[in-house]
C-alpha positions in Angstrom: 110.4 99.3 60.5 108.9 98.5 63.9 109.8 95.2 65.5 107.6 93.0 67.6 109.3 92.3 71.0 108.5 89.6 73.4 109.5 90.4 77.0 108.9 87.7 79.7 108.8 89.2 83.2 108.0 86.0 85.0 106.9 82.4 84.6 109.9 81.0 82.8 112.1 78.6 84.7 109.8 78.7 87.7 106.3 77.8 88.9 104.3 81.0 89.1 104.4 84.8 88.7 103.4 84.4 85.1 103.8 87.8 83.3 104.5 88.4 79.6 104.9 91.6 77.7 104.4 92.1 73.9 105.6 95.4 72.4 105.2 96.8 69.0 106.2 100.4 68.3 104.8 102.4 71.2 102.1 99.9 72.1 102.4 97.4 74.9 100.1 94.6 76.1 100.6 92.5 79.2 99.5 88.9 79.5 98.8 87.8 83.1 100.2 89.3 86.3 100.7 86.4 88.7 102.5 85.6 91.9 104.6 82.7 93.1 104.6 81.0 96.5 107.9 80.9 98.3 110.3 78.0 98.4 111.8 76.5 101.5 114.9 78.7 101.1 112.8 81.9 101.5 112.1 81.9 105.2 109.6 84.5 106.3 108.6 85.4 102.7 104.9 85.4 102.0 104.9 85.8 98.2 107.2 86.4 95.2 106.0 88.8 92.5 107.5 89.9 89.1 109.7 92.9 88.9 107.4 95.6 87.6 110.1 98.2 86.9 109.7 97.9 83.1 105.9 98.3 83.3 106.1 101.2 85.7 108.7 102.9 83.4 106.5 102.3 80.3 103.0 102.6 81.9 101.9 105.3 79.5 102.3 102.8 76.6 100.3 99.9 78.2 97.2 99.5 76.1 95.8 96.7 78.3 96.4 93.8 80.6 94.9 90.5 79.4 94.2 87.7 81.9 93.9 84.1 80.7 92.2 82.7 83.8 91.7 83.3 87.5 94.4 81.3 89.2 96.7 83.2 91.6 99.8 82.5 89.5 98.1 84.6 86.8 96.2 87.2 88.7 97.7 87.3 92.2 100.2 90.1 91.7 97.7 92.5 90.2 97.2 94.4 93.5 101.0 95.0 93.7 101.2 96.4 90.2 98.0 98.5 90.5 99.4 100.0 93.7 101.9 101.7 91.5 100.1 102.3 88.1 96.6 102.5 86.7 95.6 100.1 83.9 92.8 98.6 81.9 92.3 94.9 82.5 90.5 92.4 80.3 89.4 89.1 81.8 86.7 86.5 81.3 83.7 86.7 83.7 84.9 84.4 86.5 88.5 85.8 86.4 87.0 89.3 86.4 84.9 88.6 89.4 87.9 87.2 91.3 90.0 90.2 90.4 87.3 92.6 91.4 87.1 91.0 94.8 90.8 91.1 95.2 91.1 94.8 94.2 88.2 95.8 96.4 89.9 94.2 99.4 93.0 96.2 98.7 91.0 99.4 97.9 92.5 99.5 94.4 89.4 99.4 92.2 89.9 103.0 91.3 93.3 102.2 89.7 91.7 99.6 87.4 89.3 99.8 84.5 88.0 96.2 84.4 86.4 94.9 81.2 84.9 91.5 80.6 86.2 89.6 77.5 84.5 86.6 75.9 85.8 83.9 73.6 85.4 85.0 69.9 85.1 88.7 70.6 88.0 90.7 69.4 89.6 93.6 71.3 91.6 96.4 69.6 94.6 97.5 71.7 96.8 99.9 69.7 98.7 97.9 67.1 97.3 94.6 68.6 94.0 92.9 68.0 93.3 90.2 70.6 90.7 87.4 70.2 90.3 85.0 73.2 89.5 81.3 72.5 88.2 78.8 75.0 90.5 76.2 76.5 90.1 73.5 79.1 91.8 73.9 82.5 91.1 73.3 86.1 89.1 76.5 86.5 86.2 77.6 84.3 86.4 80.5 81.8 90.0 79.8 80.9 91.1 81.1 77.5 94.1 81.3 75.2 94.8 84.4 73.2 95.0 84.9 69.4 97.0 88.2 69.1 97.2 89.8 65.6 100.1 92.1 65.1 101.4 94.0 62.0 104.1 91.2 61.7 101.8 88.3 62.1 99.6 86.2 64.4 100.8 85.3 67.9 99.1 82.5 69.9 99.4 82.3 73.6 97.7 79.1 75.0 97.4 80.2 78.6 97.2 77.1 80.9 95.4 74.4 79.0 94.7 70.7 78.3 92.6 69.0 75.7 89.6 67.5 77.5 87.0 65.8 75.4 84.7 65.1 78.3 84.9 68.1 80.6 82.5 68.3 83.5 81.0 71.6 82.3 80.6 70.2 78.7 82.7 72.9 77.2 85.6 71.4 75.2 88.6 73.3 74.0 87.8 75.3 70.8 89.7 73.2 68.3 87.7 74.8 65.5 89.0 78.2 66.4 92.5 76.9 66.5 92.1 75.3 63.1 91.1 78.7 61.7 94.1 80.3 63.3 96.3 77.6 61.6 94.8 78.5 58.2 95.6 82.2 58.9 99.2 81.3 59.6 100.9 81.6 63.0 104.0 83.6 63.5 104.7 82.6 67.1 103.2 80.0 69.5 103.7 80.4 73.3 102.5 77.2 74.9 102.1 75.8 78.4 104.9 73.5 79.4 103.9 72.4 82.9 103.3 68.7 81.9 105.9 68.5 79.1 107.6 65.7 81.1 104.4 63.6 81.2 103.9 61.1 78.4 100.6 60.5 76.7 97.4 62.5 77.5 96.2 64.2 80.7 93.2 62.5 82.1 89.8 64.1 81.9 88.3 65.9 84.9 85.3 63.6 84.5 87.6 60.6 85.6 87.2 61.9 89.2 83.5 61.2 89.3 84.1 57.4 89.7 86.9 57.9 92.2 84.9 60.3 94.4 81.8 58.2 94.3 83.8 55.3 95.5 85.0 57.3 98.5 81.5 58.6 99.4 79.8 55.3 99.0 82.3 53.5 101.4 82.6 56.2 104.1 80.3 56.4 107.1 82.0 59.2 109.0 82.6 62.9 108.0 84.4 63.5 104.8 86.8 66.4 104.5 88.0 67.2 101.0 91.1 69.4 100.8 91.7 71.2 97.5 92.8 74.5 96.0 90.3 77.3 96.6 90.6 78.2 92.9 89.7 74.7 91.6 86.1 75.8 91.0 85.3 72.8 88.8 86.5 70.4 91.5 84.6 72.2 94.2 81.4 71.9 92.1 82.0 68.2 91.5 82.4 67.5 95.2 79.2 69.4 96.0 77.4 67.4 93.3 78.6 64.0 94.6 78.2 64.9 98.3 74.5 65.8 97.7 74.1 62.6 95.7 75.1 60.6 98.8 72.9 62.6 101.2 75.5 64.9 102.6 75.3 68.6 103.3 78.4 70.7 102.4 80.3 73.2 104.6 83.2 75.4 103.5 86.2 75.8 105.7 88.9 78.4 104.9 88.7 82.1 104.1 90.1 81.9 100.6 87.7 79.1 99.6 84.7 81.0 101.2 85.6 84.0 99.0 86.1 82.1 95.7 82.9 80.0 96.3 80.9 83.2 97.1 82.1 84.9 93.9 81.6 81.8 91.8 78.2 81.2 93.2 77.1 84.8 92.3 78.4 84.3 88.8 76.7 80.9 88.4 79.8 78.7 88.2 79.0 77.0 91.5 75.5 75.9 92.4 74.4 74.3 95.7 71.2 72.3 95.3 68.4 73.4 97.6 69.2 73.1 101.3 72.5 71.4 100.7 74.9 74.1 102.1 75.7 73.9 105.8 77.4 76.7 107.8 80.7 75.4 109.2 79.4 76.3 112.7 76.5 73.8 112.3 78.4 70.7 111.3 78.3 69.1 114.7 74.5 69.2 114.8 74.3 66.6 112.0 75.1 62.8 112.0 78.7 62.3 110.7 77.4 60.4 107.6 75.5 63.6 106.5 78.5 65.9 106.6 81.0 66.9 103.9 83.5 69.7 104.4 85.5 71.4 101.6 88.7 72.8 103.1 91.7 74.8 102.2 95.2 73.6 103.2 96.0 70.9 100.6 99.5 72.2 100.3 100.3 71.9 104.0 99.8 75.6 104.8 99.9 75.8 108.6 97.3 78.5 109.0 94.8 77.1 106.4 91.8 75.2 107.6 93.2 71.7 107.2 96.5 72.7 108.8 94.6 73.9 111.9 92.5 70.8 112.0 95.7 68.7 111.9 97.0 70.6 114.9 93.7 70.4 116.8 93.3 74.2 116.6 90.2 74.4 114.3 87.4 75.9 116.3 84.4 74.2 114.6 85.8 70.7 114.1 88.0 68.3 116.0 89.4 65.4 113.9 88.5 62.1 115.4 88.3 58.4 114.6 85.9 57.8 111.7 86.7 61.0 109.8 88.1 60.6 106.3 90.3 63.3 104.8 90.6 63.4 101.0 93.5 65.2 99.3 92.1 66.2 95.9 95.2 68.1 94.6 98.7 67.6 93.5 101.6 68.7 95.7 103.4 71.8 94.4 107.1 71.1 94.4 108.7 72.2 97.7 105.5 71.6 99.7 105.9 67.9 100.2 107.4 68.1 103.7 104.6 70.3 105.0 101.9 68.1 103.4 103.2 64.9 104.8 103.6 66.5 108.2 99.8 67.3 108.2 99.0 63.8 106.9 100.9 62.2 109.7 99.1 64.4 112.3 95.7 63.6 110.8 96.5 59.8 111.0 97.5 60.2 114.6 94.2 62.0 115.4 92.4 58.9 114.1 91.4 60.0 110.6 91.7 57.9 107.5 93.6 60.0 104.9 93.4 59.4 101.2 96.2 61.0 99.2 98.7 60.6 96.4 98.4 59.8 92.7 97.4 56.2 93.4 94.2 57.4 95.0 93.0 58.8 91.6 91.5 61.9 93.3 93.2 64.6 91.3 93.8 65.2 87.6 96.1 67.9 86.2 94.8 70.9 84.3 97.8 71.0 82.0 98.4 69.2 78.7 100.7 66.2 78.5 103.1 65.4 75.6 100.7 64.1 73.1 98.4 67.1 73.5 101.3 69.5 73.2 102.4 67.8 70.0 98.8 67.9 68.7 98.7 71.7 69.2 102.1 72.2 67.5 100.9 70.1 64.6 97.6 71.9 64.4 99.0 75.4 64.5 102.4 74.8 62.8 103.9 78.1 63.9 107.0 79.6 62.3 108.5 80.1 65.8 107.9 78.5 69.1 108.5 79.6 72.7 107.8 77.2 75.6 106.2 79.0 78.5 105.0 78.3 82.1 107.2 75.9 83.8 110.5 75.0 85.4 113.5 75.0 83.1 113.5 71.3 82.7 109.9 71.5 81.4 110.7 74.3 79.0 113.6 72.3 77.5 111.6 69.1 77.4 108.8 71.0 75.5 111.5 72.3 73.1 112.7 68.7 72.5 109.2 67.7 71.6 109.3 70.4 68.9 112.7 69.3 67.7 111.4 65.7 67.3 108.6 67.1 65.1 111.0 68.8 62.7 111.6 72.2 64.2 115.1 73.5 64.2 117.1 75.4 66.9 116.6 78.6 64.8 112.8 78.2 65.2 112.5 77.3 68.9 113.6 79.7 71.6 113.9 78.7 75.3 114.0 82.0 77.2 114.8 83.2 80.7 112.9 85.9 82.4 114.1 89.2 81.1 115.5 87.8 77.9 113.8 89.4 75.0 113.0 88.0 71.6 112.5 90.3 68.6 110.6 89.7 65.4 111.0 91.5 62.1 110.4 90.8 58.4 113.9 89.1 58.5 112.9 86.6 61.2 113.3 86.2 64.9 116.4 86.8 67.1 117.4 87.2 70.7 117.4 90.8 71.8 118.8 92.5 74.9 118.3 91.2 78.4 116.4 93.3 80.9 117.8 93.1 84.4 115.1 91.8 86.7 115.2 91.6 90.5 113.4 89.0 92.6 110.7 90.9 94.5 109.7 89.4 97.8 106.6 90.2 99.7 107.1 89.9 103.4 104.1 91.1 105.4 103.5 94.7 104.4 107.0 95.0 102.9 107.3 94.7 99.2 110.8 94.5 97.7 112.5 95.5 101.0 113.7 91.9 101.6 116.6 90.9 99.4 119.0 88.0 99.0 121.2 89.3 101.8 118.3 89.3 104.3 117.2 85.8 103.2 120.8 84.5 103.5 120.9 85.9 107.1 117.6 84.2 107.9 118.8 80.9 106.5 122.0 81.2 108.5 120.1 82.0 111.7 117.8 79.0 111.1 120.7 76.6 110.3 123.6 77.8 112.5 122.3 80.4 114.9 124.1 83.6 115.7 126.8 85.1 118.0 126.7 88.7 119.2 130.1 90.1 120.3 129.8 93.2 122.5 133.2 95.0 122.6 133.8 98.1 124.7 137.0 100.0 124.0 138.6 102.9 125.9 139.7 105.4 123.1 142.2 107.1 125.4 144.4 104.0 125.7 143.2 102.0 122.7 142.5 98.9 124.9 139.5 96.9 126.0 137.5 98.5 128.8 136.2 95.1 129.9 136.3 91.5 128.7 134.1 91.2 125.5 130.7 89.8 126.1 129.6 87.0 123.8 125.9 86.1 123.4 125.0 83.1 121.3 121.6 81.5 120.3 121.2 78.4 118.2 124.9 77.9 117.8 126.4 76.0 120.7 125.2 75.2 124.2 126.9 77.8 126.2 127.6 75.9 129.4 129.5 73.4 127.3 131.3 75.9 125.1 133.6 77.7 127.5 136.8 76.8 125.7 135.5 77.9 122.3 134.1 81.2 123.6 137.3 81.9 125.5 139.2 81.5 122.2 136.8 84.0 120.7 137.4 86.5 123.5 141.2 86.1 123.1 140.8 86.6 119.3 138.9 89.9 119.9 141.5 91.1 122.4 144.3 90.4 119.9 142.5 92.3 117.1 142.0 95.4 119.4 145.6 95.2 120.7 146.9 95.0 117.2 145.0 98.0 116.0 148.0 100.3 116.7 145.7 102.8 118.4 143.7 103.4 115.2 140.1 103.0 116.5 137.8 102.8 113.6 134.6 101.0 114.6 133.7 99.8 111.1 137.2 98.5 110.5 137.3 96.7 113.8 133.8 95.2 113.3 134.8 93.9 109.9 138.0 92.3 111.3 136.3 90.8 114.3 133.4 89.4 112.2 135.8 87.7 109.7 138.1 86.3 112.4 135.3 84.9 114.5 133.6 83.4 111.5 136.9 81.6 110.6 137.4 80.5 114.2 133.9 79.1 114.6 134.1 77.2 111.3 137.5 75.7 112.1 136.3 74.6 115.5 132.7 73.5 114.7 132.3 73.3 110.9 129.3 75.6 111.4 128.8 79.2 110.2 126.8 81.2 112.7 125.9 84.8 111.9 128.4 86.9 113.7 127.2 90.4 114.8 129.9 92.6 116.3 128.7 95.6 118.4 131.6 98.0 118.9 131.4 100.7 121.6 134.3 103.3 121.7 134.2 105.8 124.5 
């Protein structure tokens, strides 16, 4: 008897790189292929993506990749996967448009067969039959997935909230969810991002009043910083800007791209003569200008980051400008965000930011919505998804409070499999997954050792020890040369560096004529690391360079 196996490749215990595999017999489907932005302890890293080894090994069995919506943490790693395999992708119209643009840029369209899926229309993929259903989120065309398998119905919510007054008028399809409940749900996988937040997540329409207040009280230019993928938010800002007699310019390449695609597909509409090229903003009075900009997370090279440093070609921040942050800080970005806010204030701008400003609402369900969904679907088994570990466990606790037992709720780690059979559900084997870093054009070539060295260099600097040895007599040819950067100020470090020179001399003298460069390098490295720590309580990166001639 075949088993249904759930294999999370990303998105559990972390923010981003969402990627989930379902396997039955020889058939595999993949839900989302997202990326994650690096933390502060990943210097030089551009992106983090799932380990695709399992998918590459089983590529012949992949019947389809299903995309729940067009955010980067759900579609951003597709180019990296499709650089290694070909696949059929199913996505809603907006997500499909964003994916197509991404794959075209990377010249990977030939590796993908891209199909549009619509809520209510079923797709047969081997042993699986998948029916999308509409959910509310911070980007249009977001769906959850009803996945029918030989062992029962699996529901994956995607990212969702329950919004009764969404700006586009399309509420979550509770009717479809009720029908799924009547059918009987084997497994629910549900978004946990706001599992720590009590009550209900506010409606996107709440922002209308807050934004109108800003626009009605501001005489200078208004710069609204938000995510390029928050299409609903972008459309709302356009609508209110025009309402107050302002033209709208777009600043930032990623926002230009997402707005262009969304405009073609009808998800963003500029009223007649309301769009302004960014190059023309200085030709209008300040009270007629609104700029939508990237950089809400403190990214140094995004439009707002360059404005904050005075390096944005088309706009110089000055007194009278108002900068509005219409986004929530992603954990880890706070320092960079506040650095930009400080710079904007120093340049004379008024900056409106933080939860108290009421200019951002989450796209994820809070506790009461999560409980409502659990009550509505009443699954036999429940797996919290999408969130840091504390969020997954908090979501599990909500389920326990509603009567679920520990045998019915499974908090998984990436790579930890869950198997379903007629006898029930149980943990399966764990698949070893590596963290895959994207560093420029390098994918997977930067590992934990390199990151450790980069952090050491940033925190404690380095010391290079050049050691030349005469192999005929087994002694130093000249006094070792020590070069240090970021460790100690060399003019004031004579005594310490002299101790290091003496340490190297003693190691060479004690080698008993056995001149093995690798062995000497290891001994010198270890001895100098101990010396420097004992003397300074710092751990510079020590790089011995041994020359034997």
